[in-house]
All heavy atoms as a GROMACS GRO file, in nm:
protein
  561
    1MET      N    1  11.655  11.696   6.549
    1MET     CA    2  11.651  11.637   6.680
    1MET      C    3  11.607  11.740   6.783
    1MET      O    4  11.677  11.769   6.878
    1MET     CB    5  11.788  11.583   6.717
    1MET     CG    6  11.832  11.466   6.639
    1MET     SD    7  11.840  11.331   6.752
    1MET     CE    8  11.896  11.206   6.646
    2ASN      N    9  11.489  11.796   6.763
    2ASN     CA   10  11.437  11.894   6.858
    2ASN      C   11  11.328  11.835   6.946
    2ASN      O   12  11.245  11.907   6.996
    2ASN     CB   13  11.380  12.014   6.781
    2ASN     CG   14  11.490  12.098   6.720
    2ASN    OD1   15  11.600  12.101   6.771
    2ASN    ND2   16  11.461  12.164   6.612
    3HIS      N   17  11.331  11.705   6.964
    3HIS     CA   18  11.234  11.642   7.052
    3HIS      C   19  11.263  11.687   7.195
    3HIS      O   20  11.379  11.697   7.236
    3HIS     CB   21  11.245  11.489   7.042
    3HIS     CG   22  11.132  11.419   7.106
    3HIS    ND1   23  11.130  11.389   7.239
    3HIS    CD2   24  11.014  11.375   7.055
    3HIS    CE1   25  11.019  11.329   7.270
    3HIS    NE2   26  10.945  11.319   7.158
    4PRO      N   27  11.160  11.721   7.272
    4PRO     CA   28  11.183  11.776   7.407
    4PRO      C   29  11.267  11.686   7.497
    4PRO      O   30  11.350  11.736   7.573
    4PRO     CB   31  11.042  11.790   7.463
    4PRO     CG   32  10.953  11.802   7.345
    4PRO     CD   33  11.018  11.721   7.235
    5TRP      N   34  11.251  11.554   7.488
    5TRP     CA   35  11.329  11.464   7.574
    5TRP      C   36  11.476  11.465   7.536
    5TRP      O   37  11.565  11.460   7.622
    5TRP     CB   38  11.276  11.322   7.567
    5TRP     CG   39  11.152  11.304   7.651
    5TRP    CD1   40  11.024  11.295   7.608
    5TRP    CD2   41  11.146  11.299   7.793
    5TRP    NE1   42  10.939  11.284   7.714
    5TRP    CE2   43  11.012  11.284   7.830
    5TRP    CE3   44  11.242  11.303   7.893
    5TRP    CZ2   45  10.971  11.275   7.961
    5TRP    CZ3   46  11.200  11.294   8.025
    5TRP    CH2   47  11.066  11.280   8.058
    6ILE      N   48  11.504  11.474   7.407
    6ILE     CA   49  11.643  11.476   7.362
    6ILE      C   50  11.710  11.607   7.406
    6ILE      O   51  11.823  11.607   7.454
    6ILE     CB   52  11.652  11.455   7.211
    6ILE    CG1   53  11.605  11.313   7.178
    6ILE    CG2   54  11.794  11.479   7.160
    6ILE    CD1   55  11.593  11.284   7.031
    7VAL      N   56  11.638  11.718   7.392
    7VAL     CA   57  11.692  11.847   7.435
    7VAL      C   58  11.717  11.846   7.585
    7VAL      O   59  11.822  11.890   7.633
    7VAL     CB   60  11.595  11.961   7.396
    7VAL    CG1   61  11.639  12.093   7.456
    7VAL    CG2   62  11.583  11.972   7.245
    8TYR      N   63  11.622  11.790   7.661
    8TYR     CA   64  11.637  11.783   7.807
    8TYR      C   65  11.757  11.697   7.846
    8TYR      O   66  11.839  11.737   7.929
    8TYR     CB   67  11.510  11.727   7.870
    8TYR     CG   68  11.525  11.696   8.017
    8TYR    CD1   69  11.525  11.798   8.112
    8TYR    CD2   70  11.544  11.564   8.060
    8TYR    CE1   71  11.542  11.769   8.246
    8TYR    CE2   72  11.559  11.537   8.195
    8TYR     CZ   73  11.559  11.639   8.287
    8TYR     OH   74  11.576  11.611   8.420
    9LEU      N   75  11.767  11.578   7.786
    9LEU     CA   76  11.878  11.488   7.820
    9LEU      C   77  12.012  11.548   7.782
    9LEU      O   78  12.110  11.535   7.855
    9LEU     CB   79  11.860  11.353   7.753
    9LEU     CG   80  11.750  11.265   7.814
    9LEU    CD1   81  11.731  11.140   7.728
    9LEU    CD2   82  11.784  11.227   7.956
   10THR      N   83  12.018  11.616   7.668
   10THR     CA   84  12.142  11.680   7.625
   10THR      C   85  12.183  11.788   7.725
   10THR      O   86  12.299  11.796   7.766
   10THR     CB   87  12.126  11.740   7.485
   10THR    OG1   88  12.085  11.637   7.396
   10THR    CG2   89  12.255  11.802   7.436
   11ALA      N   90  12.086  11.871   7.765
   11ALA     CA   91  12.116  11.977   7.861
   11ALA      C   92  12.157  11.918   7.996
   11ALA      O   93  12.253  11.963   8.059
   11ALA     CB   94  11.996  12.069   7.877
   12TYR      N   95  12.085  11.816   8.039
   12TYR     CA   96  12.114  11.752   8.168
   12TYR      C   97  12.254  11.693   8.168
   12TYR      O   98  12.332  11.713   8.262
   12TYR     CB   99  12.010  11.644   8.196
   12TYR     CG  100  12.033  11.567   8.323
   12TYR    CD1  101  12.005  11.624   8.446
   12TYR    CD2  102  12.083  11.438   8.319
   12TYR    CE1  103  12.026  11.554   8.563
   12TYR    CE2  104  12.104  11.367   8.435
   12TYR     CZ  105  12.076  11.425   8.558
   12TYR     OH  106  12.098  11.354   8.672
   13LEU      N  107  12.287  11.620   8.063
   13LEU     CA  108  12.418  11.557   8.056
   13LEU      C  109  12.530  11.661   8.042
   13LEU      O  110  12.637  11.644   8.100
   13LEU     CB  111  12.424  11.458   7.941
   13LEU     CG  112  12.340  11.332   7.962
   13LEU    CD1  113  12.343  11.245   7.836
   13LEU    CD2  114  12.387  11.253   8.081
   14SER      N  115  12.506  11.768   7.970
   14SER     CA  116  12.610  11.870   7.957
   14SER      C  117  12.636  11.939   8.090
   14SER      O  118  12.751  11.973   8.122
   14SER     CB  119  12.573  11.972   7.849
   14SER     OG  120  12.461  12.048   7.887
   15VAL      N  121  12.531  11.961   8.169
   15VAL     CA  122  12.550  12.019   8.302
   15VAL      C  123  12.630  11.923   8.390
   15VAL      O  124  12.721  11.964   8.462
   15VAL     CB  125  12.414  12.053   8.366
   15VAL    CG1  126  12.428  12.084   8.515
   15VAL    CG2  127  12.349  12.169   8.294
   16ARG      N  128  12.596  11.794   8.382
   16ARG     CA  129  12.669  11.694   8.461
   16ARG      C  130  12.816  11.689   8.421
   16ARG      O  131  12.905  11.680   8.506
   16ARG     CB  132  12.605  11.556   8.447
   16ARG     CG  133  12.462  11.545   8.492
   16ARG     CD  134  12.448  11.541   8.638
   16ARG     NE  135  12.520  11.427   8.692
   16ARG     CZ  136  12.494  11.372   8.807
   16ARG    NH1  137  12.398  11.419   8.881
   16ARG    NH2  138  12.563  11.269   8.850
   17VAL      N  139  12.843  11.693   8.292
   17VAL     CA  140  12.982  11.689   8.246
   17VAL      C  141  13.056  11.814   8.291
   17VAL      O  142  13.171  11.807   8.335
   17VAL     CB  143  12.987  11.672   8.092
   17VAL    CG1  144  13.127  11.696   8.038
   17VAL    CG2  145  12.937  11.535   8.052
   18HIS      N  146  12.991  11.930   8.281
   18HIS     CA  147  13.054  12.054   8.324
   18HIS      C  148  13.088  12.048   8.473
   18HIS      O  149  13.199  12.088   8.514
   18HIS     CB  150  12.962  12.172   8.296
   18HIS     CG  151  13.017  12.303   8.346
   18HIS    ND1  152  13.125  12.364   8.287
   18HIS    CD2  153  12.979  12.382   8.448
   18HIS    CE1  154  13.153  12.476   8.353
   18HIS    NE2  155  13.065  12.488   8.451
   19ARG      N  156  12.994  11.999   8.554
   19ARG     CA  157  13.022  11.985   8.697
   19ARG      C  158  13.137  11.889   8.722
   19ARG      O  159  13.221  11.910   8.810
   19ARG     CB  160  12.899  11.935   8.770
   19ARG     CG  161  12.792  12.038   8.789
   19ARG     CD  162  12.678  11.981   8.871
   19ARG     NE  163  12.565  12.068   8.870
   19ARG     CZ  164  12.445  12.033   8.909
   19ARG    NH1  165  12.423  11.909   8.951
   19ARG    NH2  166  12.346  12.118   8.906
   20ALA      N  167  13.142  11.782   8.646
   20ALA     CA  168  13.247  11.683   8.664
   20ALA      C  169  13.383  11.741   8.630
   20ALA      O  170  13.483  11.710   8.695
   20ALA     CB  171  13.218  11.561   8.578
   21ARG      N  172  13.388  11.826   8.529
   21ARG     CA  173  13.516  11.882   8.488
   21ARG      C  174  13.563  11.993   8.580
   21ARG      O  175  13.684  12.019   8.590
   21ARG     CB  176  13.505  11.934   8.344
   21ARG     CG  177  13.496  11.823   8.244
   21ARG     CD  178  13.490  11.877   8.103
   21ARG     NE  179  13.486  11.765   8.010
   21ARG     CZ  180  13.460  11.777   7.882
   21ARG    NH1  181  13.436  11.896   7.830
   21ARG    NH2  182  13.458  11.672   7.805
   22THR      N  183  13.470  12.061   8.645
   22THR     CA  184  13.511  12.175   8.728
   22THR      C  185  13.528  12.138   8.876
   22THR      O  186  13.589  12.213   8.949
   22THR     CB  187  13.408  12.290   8.717
   22THR    OG1  188  13.278  12.241   8.753
   22THR    CG2  189  13.405  12.345   8.575
   23ALA      N  190  13.475  12.028   8.919
   23ALA     CA  191  13.489  11.987   9.060
   23ALA      C  192  13.627  11.922   9.080
   23ALA      O  193  13.658  11.823   9.015
   23ALA     CB  194  13.378  11.890   9.100
   24PRO      N  195  13.707  11.975   9.169
   24PRO     CA  196  13.844  11.923   9.185
   24PRO      C  197  13.851  11.784   9.248
   24PRO      O  198  13.932  11.703   9.208
   24PRO     CB  199  13.912  12.026   9.274
   24PRO     CG  200  13.803  12.097   9.344
   24PRO     CD  201  13.682  12.090   9.254
   25THR      N  202  13.770  11.754   9.347
   25THR     CA  203  13.784  11.627   9.416
   25THR      C  204  13.679  11.524   9.378
   25THR      O  205  13.700  11.406   9.400
   25THR     CB  206  13.776  11.649   9.570
   25THR    OG1  207  13.651  11.710   9.601
   25THR    CG2  208  13.890  11.736   9.617
   26ARG      N  209  13.568  11.567   9.324
   26ARG     CA  210  13.460  11.474   9.294
   26ARG      C  211  13.453  11.442   9.145
   26ARG      O  212  13.355  11.386   9.100
   26ARG     CB  213  13.327  11.534   9.338
   26ARG     CG  214  13.318  11.550   9.488
   26ARG     CD  215  13.185  11.603   9.529
   26ARG     NE  216  13.081  11.571   9.433
   26ARG     CZ  217  12.960  11.621   9.434
   26ARG    NH1  218  12.928  11.707   9.526
   26ARG    NH2  219  12.871  11.587   9.344
   27GLY      N  220  13.552  11.476   9.070
   27GLY     CA  221  13.550  11.459   8.925
   27GLY      C  222  13.528  11.316   8.879
   27GLY      O  223  13.445  11.288   8.793
   28ALA      N  224  13.601  11.224   8.936
   28ALA     CA  225  13.590  11.084   8.892
   28ALA      C  226  13.452  11.029   8.922
   28ALA      O  227  13.392  10.960   8.840
   28ALA     CB  228  13.697  11.000   8.959
   29SER      N  229  13.399  11.058   9.038
   29SER     CA  230  13.267  11.010   9.075
   29SER      C  231  13.160  11.070   8.985
   29SER      O  232  13.067  11.001   8.944
   29SER     CB  233  13.239  11.045   9.222
   29SER     OG  234  13.108  11.005   9.256
   30ALA      N  235  13.172  11.198   8.956
   30ALA     CA  236  13.074  11.265   8.870
   30ALA      C  237  13.078  11.210   8.729
   30ALA      O  238  12.973  11.191   8.666
   30ALA     CB  239  13.098  11.415   8.870
   31VAL      N  240  13.196  11.183   8.678
   31VAL     CA  241  13.209  11.126   8.544
   31VAL      C  242  13.144  10.987   8.540
   31VAL      O  243  13.076  10.954   8.443
   31VAL     CB  244  13.356  11.120   8.501
   31VAL    CG1  245  13.372  11.040   8.373
   31VAL    CG2  246  13.412  11.260   8.482
   32GLU      N  247  13.163  10.910   8.644
   32GLU     CA  248  13.099  10.779   8.649
   32GLU      C  249  12.947  10.793   8.644
   32GLU      O  250  12.879  10.718   8.575
   32GLU     CB  251  13.140  10.704   8.776
   32GLU     CG  252  13.285  10.662   8.774
   32GLU     CD  253  13.332  10.611   8.909
   32GLU    OE1  254  13.252  10.611   9.005
   32GLU    OE2  255  13.449  10.571   8.918
   33TRP      N  256  12.893  10.890   8.718
   33TRP     CA  257  12.748  10.912   8.716
   33TRP      C  258  12.700  10.956   8.579
   33TRP      O  259  12.592  10.917   8.534
   33TRP     CB  260  12.707  11.014   8.823
   33TRP     CG  261  12.694  10.950   8.958
   33TRP    CD1  262  12.779  10.964   9.064
   33TRP    CD2  263  12.591  10.861   9.000
   33TRP    NE1  264  12.735  10.889   9.169
   33TRP    CE2  265  12.618  10.825   9.134
   33TRP    CE3  266  12.477  10.809   8.939
   33TRP    CZ2  267  12.537  10.739   9.205
   33TRP    CZ3  268  12.396  10.723   9.012
   33TRP    CH2  269  12.426  10.689   9.143
   34VAL      N  270  12.779  11.038   8.512
   34VAL     CA  271  12.743  11.083   8.377
   34VAL      C  272  12.738  10.963   8.283
   34VAL      O  273  12.646  10.948   8.202
   34VAL     CB  274  12.842  11.190   8.326
   34VAL    CG1  275  12.823  11.216   8.178
   34VAL    CG2  276  12.824  11.319   8.404
   35ILE      N  277  12.836  10.877   8.292
   35ILE     CA  278  12.840  10.758   8.205
   35ILE      C  279  12.723  10.666   8.235
   35ILE      O  280  12.655  10.618   8.143
   35ILE     CB  281  12.975  10.685   8.221
   35ILE    CG1  282  13.089  10.772   8.164
   35ILE    CG2  283  12.971  10.550   8.153
   35ILE    CD1  284  13.227  10.720   8.195
   36ILE      N  285  12.695  10.643   8.362
   36ILE     CA  286  12.582  10.558   8.398
   36ILE      C  287  12.450  10.618   8.350
   36ILE      O  288  12.365  10.548   8.296
   36ILE     CB  289  12.580  10.535   8.552
   36ILE    CG1  290  12.699  10.448   8.592
   36ILE    CG2  291  12.450  10.472   8.597
   36ILE    CD1  292  12.723  10.441   8.742
   37THR      N  293  12.436  10.748   8.369
   37THR     CA  294  12.314  10.817   8.323
   37THR      C  295  12.299  10.806   8.173
   37THR      O  296  12.189  10.783   8.121
   37THR     CB  297  12.316  10.964   8.367
   37THR    OG1  298  12.332  10.971   8.509
   37THR    CG2  299  12.189  11.036   8.328
   38ALA      N  300  12.407  10.824   8.100
   38ALA     CA  301  12.401  10.815   7.954
   38ALA      C  302  12.364  10.674   7.909
   38ALA      O  303  12.285  10.657   7.816
   38ALA     CB  304  12.535  10.857   7.894
   39ILE      N  305  12.418  10.575   7.975
   39ILE     CA  306  12.385  10.436   7.940
   39ILE      C  307  12.238  10.408   7.967
   39ILE      O  308  12.167  10.350   7.883
   39ILE     CB  309  12.475  10.338   8.018
   39ILE    CG1  310  12.619  10.347   7.966
   39ILE    CG2  311  12.423  10.195   8.007
   39ILE    CD1  312  12.720  10.272   8.050
   40ILE      N  313  12.189  10.450   8.082
   40ILE     CA  314  12.047  10.428   8.116
   40ILE      C  315  11.957  10.502   8.018
   40ILE      O  316  11.856  10.448   7.972
   40ILE     CB  317  12.019  10.471   8.262
   40ILE    CG1  318  12.090  10.375   8.358
   40ILE    CG2  319  11.870  10.476   8.290
   40ILE    CD1  320  12.086  10.418   8.502
   41ALA      N  321  11.993  10.626   7.983
   41ALA     CA  322  11.914  10.701   7.887
   41ALA      C  323  11.914  10.633   7.751
   41ALA      O  324  11.810  10.626   7.683
   41ALA     CB  325  11.966  10.845   7.874
   42GLY      N  326  12.028  10.582   7.709
   42GLY     CA  327  12.035  10.512   7.580
   42GLY      C  328  11.951  10.386   7.578
   42GLY      O  329  11.881  10.358   7.481
   43VAL      N  330  11.955  10.311   7.688
   43VAL     CA  331  11.874  10.189   7.696
   43VAL      C  332  11.726  10.226   7.696
   43VAL      O  333  11.645  10.161   7.628
   43VAL     CB  334  11.911  10.108   7.823
   43VAL    CG1  335  11.810   9.997   7.849
   43VAL    CG2  336  12.051  10.050   7.808
   44ALA      N  337  11.689  10.329   7.768
   44ALA     CA  338  11.548  10.371   7.773
   44ALA      C  339  11.500  10.415   7.635
   44ALA      O  340  11.389  10.380   7.593
   44ALA     CB  341  11.531  10.484   7.873
   45LEU      N  342  11.581  10.492   7.564
   45LEU     CA  343  11.542  10.534   7.429
   45LEU      C  344  11.534  10.415   7.334
   45LEU      O  345  11.444  10.408   7.250
   45LEU     CB  346  11.642  10.638   7.376
   45LEU     CG  347  11.632  10.776   7.439
   45LEU    CD1  348  11.746  10.865   7.390
   45LEU    CD2  349  11.499  10.841   7.408
   46GLY      N  350  11.626  10.322   7.348
   46GLY     CA  351  11.621  10.202   7.264
   46GLY      C  352  11.496  10.119   7.290
   46GLY      O  353  11.430  10.072   7.197
   47LEU      N  354  11.462  10.102   7.417
   47LEU     CA  355  11.341  10.027   7.452
   47LEU      C  356  11.216  10.100   7.405
   47LEU      O  357  11.121  10.036   7.356
   47LEU     CB  358  11.333  10.005   7.603
   47LEU     CG  359  11.428   9.898   7.658
   47LEU    CD1  360  11.419   9.895   7.810
   47LEU    CD2  361  11.392   9.762   7.601
   48ALA      N  362  11.213  10.230   7.416
   48ALA     CA  363  11.097  10.307   7.370
   48ALA      C  364  11.080  10.291   7.219
   48ALA      O  365  10.968  10.274   7.169
   48ALA     CB  366  11.113  10.454   7.406
   49THR      N  367  11.189  10.294   7.146
   49THR     CA  368  11.183  10.274   7.001
   49THR      C  369  11.136  10.135   6.966
   49THR      O  370  11.053  10.117   6.876
   49THR     CB  371  11.322  10.300   6.938
   49THR    OG1  372  11.364  10.432   6.974
   49THR    CG2  373  11.318  10.288   6.788
   50LEU      N  374  11.186  10.035   7.036
   50LEU     CA  375  11.144   9.897   7.013
   50LEU      C  376  10.996   9.879   7.042
   50LEU      O  377  10.923   9.820   6.960
   50LEU     CB  378  11.227   9.802   7.100
   50LEU     CG  379  11.188   9.654   7.094
   50LEU    CD1  380  11.216   9.598   6.955
   50LEU    CD2  381  11.262   9.577   7.199
   51ILE      N  382  10.950   9.929   7.155
   51ILE     CA  383  10.808   9.915   7.190
   51ILE      C  384  10.721   9.988   7.089
   51ILE      O  385  10.616   9.936   7.048
   51ILE     CB  386  10.784   9.968   7.334
   51ILE    CG1  387  10.850   9.873   7.434
   51ILE    CG2  388  10.636   9.984   7.364
   51ILE    CD1  389  10.854   9.926   7.576
   52LYS      N  390  10.763  10.106   7.047
   52LYS     CA  391  10.686  10.181   6.948
   52LYS      C  392  10.674  10.103   6.818
   52LYS      O  393  10.565  10.095   6.759
   52LYS     CB  394  10.751  10.316   6.921
   52LYS     CG  395  10.678  10.400   6.820
   52LYS     CD  396  10.747  10.531   6.793
   52LYS     CE  397  10.676  10.606   6.682
   52LYS     NZ  398  10.748  10.724   6.640
   53SER      N  399  10.782  10.044   6.772
   53SER     CA  400  10.777   9.969   6.645
   53SER      C  401  10.690   9.845   6.659
   53SER      O  402  10.616   9.809   6.568
   53SER     CB  403  10.916   9.934   6.597
   53SER     OG  404  10.978   9.843   6.686
   54LEU      N  405  10.696   9.778   6.775
   54LEU     CA  406  10.612   9.661   6.797
   54LEU      C  407  10.463   9.698   6.801
   54LEU      O  408  10.380   9.628   6.743
   54LEU     CB  409  10.652   9.590   6.927
   54LEU     CG  410  10.788   9.520   6.926
   54LEU    CD1  411  10.822   9.469   7.067
   54LEU    CD2  412  10.789   9.407   6.826
   55VAL      N  413  10.431   9.807   6.866
   55VAL     CA  414  10.292   9.852   6.874
   55VAL      C  415  10.242   9.893   6.735
   55VAL      O  416  10.129   9.859   6.696
   55VAL     CB  417  10.276   9.967   6.975
   55VAL    CG1  418  10.141  10.033   6.964
   55VAL    CG2  419  10.299   9.917   7.116
   56GLU      N  420  10.323   9.964   6.660
   56GLU     CA  421  10.282  10.004   6.525
   56GLU      C  422  10.264   9.883   6.435
   56GLU      O  423  10.173   9.878   6.352
   56GLU     CB  424  10.381  10.102   6.465
   56GLU     CG  425  10.376  10.240   6.527
   56GLU     CD  426  10.484  10.333   6.475
   56GLU    OE1  427  10.579  10.285   6.409
   56GLU    OE2  428  10.473  10.454   6.501
   57GLY      N  429  10.349   9.783   6.449
   57GLY     CA  430  10.334   9.661   6.370
   57GLY      C  431  10.206   9.589   6.404
   57GLY      O  432  10.134   9.542   6.316
   58ARG      N  433  10.176   9.580   6.532
   58ARG     CA  434  10.051   9.514   6.575
   58ARG      C  435   9.930   9.594   6.528
   58ARG      O  436   9.828   9.538   6.489
   58ARG     CB  437  10.050   9.499   6.726
   58ARG     CG  438   9.931   9.426   6.779
   58ARG     CD  439   9.934   9.281   6.736
   58ARG     NE  440   9.820   9.214   6.795
   58ARG     CZ  441   9.751   9.118   6.735
   58ARG    NH1  442   9.788   9.075   6.616
   58ARG    NH2  443   9.649   9.065   6.793
   59GLN      N  444   9.941   9.727   6.529
   59GLN     CA  445   9.833   9.812   6.481
   59GLN      C  446   9.808   9.787   6.333
   59GLN      O  447   9.693   9.776   6.290
   59GLN     CB  448   9.868   9.959   6.503
   59GLN     CG  449   9.764  10.055   6.450
   59GLN     CD  450   9.807  10.201   6.463
   59GLN    OE1  451   9.918  10.230   6.506
   59GLN    NE2  452   9.719  10.291   6.427
   60ASN      N  453   9.913   9.774   6.254
   60ASN     CA  454   9.899   9.747   6.112
   60ASN      C  455   9.835   9.611   6.087
   60ASN      O  456   9.753   9.595   5.997
   60ASN     CB  457  10.034   9.758   6.040
   60ASN     CG  458  10.084   9.899   6.036
   60ASN    OD1  459  10.007   9.995   6.041
   60ASN    ND2  460  10.215   9.914   6.027
   61ASP      N  461   9.873   9.512   6.169
   61ASP     CA  462   9.811   9.379   6.158
   61ASP      C  463   9.661   9.386   6.184
   61ASP      O  464   9.581   9.327   6.112
   61ASP     CB  465   9.875   9.281   6.256
   61ASP     CG  466  10.019   9.246   6.218
   61ASP    OD1  467  10.058   9.272   6.102
   61ASP    OD2  468  10.090   9.192   6.305
   62LEU      N  469   9.625   9.459   6.288
   62LEU     CA  470   9.483   9.471   6.323
   62LEU      C  471   9.405   9.548   6.217
   62LEU      O  472   9.292   9.513   6.183
   62LEU     CB  473   9.467   9.538   6.459
   62LEU     CG  474   9.508   9.454   6.580
   62LEU    CD1  475   9.503   9.536   6.706
   62LEU    CD2  476   9.418   9.332   6.592
   63GLN      N  477   9.465   9.651   6.162
   63GLN     CA  478   9.398   9.727   6.057
   63GLN      C  479   9.377   9.640   5.934
   63GLN      O  480   9.275   9.648   5.868
   63GLN     CB  481   9.478   9.852   6.021
   63GLN     CG  482   9.463   9.963   6.122
   63GLN     CD  483   9.544  10.086   6.088
   63GLN    OE1  484   9.632  10.081   6.001
   63GLN    NE2  485   9.517  10.196   6.153
   64GLY      N  486   9.476   9.557   5.902
   64GLY     CA  487   9.462   9.467   5.788
   64GLY      C  488   9.354   9.363   5.812
   64GLY      O  489   9.278   9.327   5.721
   65THR      N  490   9.344   9.316   5.935
   65THR     CA  491   9.244   9.214   5.969
   65THR      C  492   9.103   9.272   5.960
   65THR      O  493   9.012   9.208   5.909
   65THR     CB  494   9.268   9.162   6.112
   65THR    OG1  495   9.399   9.107   6.118
   65THR    CG2  496   9.166   9.056   6.149
   66PHE      N  497   9.084   9.393   6.005
   66PHE     CA  498   8.951   9.452   6.008
   66PHE      C  499   8.925   9.546   5.890
   66PHE      O  500   8.832   9.624   5.892
   66PHE     CB  501   8.930   9.529   6.139
   66PHE     CG  502   8.923   9.438   6.257
   66PHE    CD1  503   9.027   9.436   6.349
   66PHE    CD2  504   8.816   9.354   6.277
   66PHE    CE1  505   9.021   9.352   6.459
   66PHE    CE2  506   8.810   9.270   6.386
   66PHE     CZ  507   8.913   9.269   6.478
   67GLY      N  508   9.006   9.539   5.788
   67GLY     CA  509   8.983   9.619   5.668
   67GLY      C  510   9.008   9.767   5.686
   67GLY      O  511   8.944   9.850   5.623
   68GLY      N  512   9.100   9.804   5.770
   68GLY     CA  513   9.137   9.945   5.783
   68GLY      C  514   9.057  10.020   5.887
   68GLY      O  515   9.066  10.141   5.895
   69GLY      N  516   8.975   9.955   5.964
   69GLY     CA  517   8.900  10.024   6.070
   69GLY      C  518   8.761  10.063   6.023
   69GLY      O  519   8.705  10.006   5.930
   70GLY      N  520   8.705  10.163   6.087
   70GLY     CA  521   8.568  10.206   6.058
   70GLY      C  522   8.560  10.295   5.936
   70GLY      O  523   8.659  10.335   5.877
   71ASP      N  524   8.436  10.326   5.898
   71ASP     CA  525   8.411  10.413   5.786
   71ASP      C  526   8.445  10.558   5.825
   71ASP      O  527   8.426  10.597   5.940
   71ASP     CB  528   8.264  10.403   5.745
   71ASP     CG  529   8.234  10.470   5.612
   71ASP    OD1  530   8.331  10.507   5.542
   71ASP    OD2  531   8.115  10.483   5.578
   72THR      N  532   8.489  10.635   5.730
   72THR     CA  533   8.526  10.773   5.760
   72THR      C  534   8.405  10.866   5.763
   72THR      O  535   8.418  10.983   5.788
   72THR     CB  536   8.628  10.827   5.655
   72THR    OG1  537   8.568  10.819   5.526
   72THR    CG2  538   8.756  10.747   5.661
   73GLY      N  539   8.287  10.815   5.732
   73GLY     CA  540   8.167  10.896   5.738
   73GLY      C  541   8.125  10.953   5.605
   73GLY      O  542   8.018  11.009   5.593
   74GLY      N  543   8.207  10.941   5.505
   74GLY     CA  544   8.177  11.000   5.375
   74GLY      C  545   8.094  10.911   5.285
   74GLY      O  546   8.013  10.956   5.204
   75ASN      N  547   8.106  10.779   5.297
   75ASN     CA  548   8.036  10.685   5.210
   75ASN      C  549   7.945  10.594   5.292
   75ASN      O  550   7.986  10.542   5.394
   75ASN     CB  551   8.136  10.597   5.133
   75ASN     CG  552   8.224  10.679   5.042
   75ASN    OD1  553   8.181  10.780   4.986
   75ASN    ND2  554   8.348  10.638   5.028
   76PRO      N  555   7.821  10.573   5.246
   76PRO     CA  556   7.732  10.485   5.322
   76PRO      C  557   7.764  10.340   5.302
   76PRO      O  558   7.821  10.293   5.211
   76PRO     CB  559   7.594  10.516   5.264
   76PRO     CG  560   7.615  10.594   5.138
   76PRO     CD  561   7.756  10.642   5.138
   0.00000   0.00000   0.00000
């Protein structure tokens, strides 16, 4: 799991959690923001995965319809 977005989100959320735990008066509000951010990030990643699978499925359908695309240049 070394994808740049995952590393970024992990670092971002860990900073938010650290701030929430160390802030004496704003802790509850910060924790709520961390939870909301995590939910939004999870939904975004889920939607990205869904869209990717739908696009790949449509790509496979099109490749099957057109016989795999163009010639690779090796055979006339």
